[in-house]
Phi, psi and omega in degrees: 000315175302317180294316180297317177298331180273008180101000176291132175305145189307310181304321178287331176292324176292317178295326179293322180294314180294329174299316178288335174294315176300316180298315176299313180300319177291318177302311176303319181293312183297314179298317181292313186272325181286330188248003176054050183253134178308133183302328181298318184293317183292315180293322177294322173293319177294330173302313179289328180293312181290324178294327174281328180288326184306305179293327172304306182298326182273015177079033180056040174256153181285337177201145181254108183277135177225153181251110182277154172300136182301325182293321180291318179298316176301317186293333184261346192238344185236149178241174175282355181245114183296335186269359178258107183289145180294331179298321185286333175293314178296321176306309178296317181302307173302327180290326178289321179297320181292322181297315181297321184289319185272336183247343186235012183222145184296335175301325176298321179291330177293317181298313184291322181297308178298325182283329182280303186211098192287329181292316179294325179292327176289322173300328179279004178081027179262130174279098185294322181298311181285337172297310180292327179296316183290329175297321175296314186293314182294329176299310178304316183291327175288327173296319178293325174301313179297319174303311177301316180295324181289319176297319178297326181286324187251357185057024177204154184253116181283133175253000182228070185290170173302131182287144177070007183294343182286335174290336177291324176295318177302309182302316177303313179295320181297311178299331178276004175095003183291134175278128179290345178268000179088159179087351179216146181158157174216143183298323181294323178299316180293323168306311183291329177297322179293314175307312179299318183294317180294321178298313178299318183294315177299320178298318183293323181293313181293329178275358184055048175269160176300145181303330185290352176297319183296316174302321177295317182295316177302316179298315176300314175303317174301312182295316180300318180297321181294317176302311183292322180296320179294317178295322176294317184291328177291320181289322183249000000 
């Protein structure tokens, strides 16, 4: 958004955003893998660094309003069916892409192997370092794609996003059956987890319940997921 607002052509501004994403992913990977630091700690620290840098770079404003080309905005935010939100189409598209990558490509097997037992993965000939590095980079790129879609929808880049929204992602994965210890998980489960969380949020809104009920539900799901993951890992 800053690059485009500064006069950089839109395609180059998008490439610039993804270049930053790759850089962030590489930094996370190097810190995590070279110094044997838990990835949650590394990415949490990077989250605060990036979240703090955003308003500083934007001149201490809560949002940076930009005027995108109408054809670009329409291509990313509108469908030919008025009842079908374009965000849902992108959501399904990314889910299919993730499914093909994880379940129909050798790289997915490498991800599961490196996440489940890196020692066994090395014996199987998998380069664990570069496999996990690619996972970090892909994570950053997917997040950047989501950010670009959000900017296209609202025509502004938020520098003060909703707090704790990253925990919603953790809860979605836990509800979808993803193992917090690595090596197990399915895209369809995560899709259903996202649908369940959205359903709970809609019920809370329609019932006019306090908003903190959703935060309570997310917290319960995270704790429940950790307990279930631990029980399953001990059993198998």
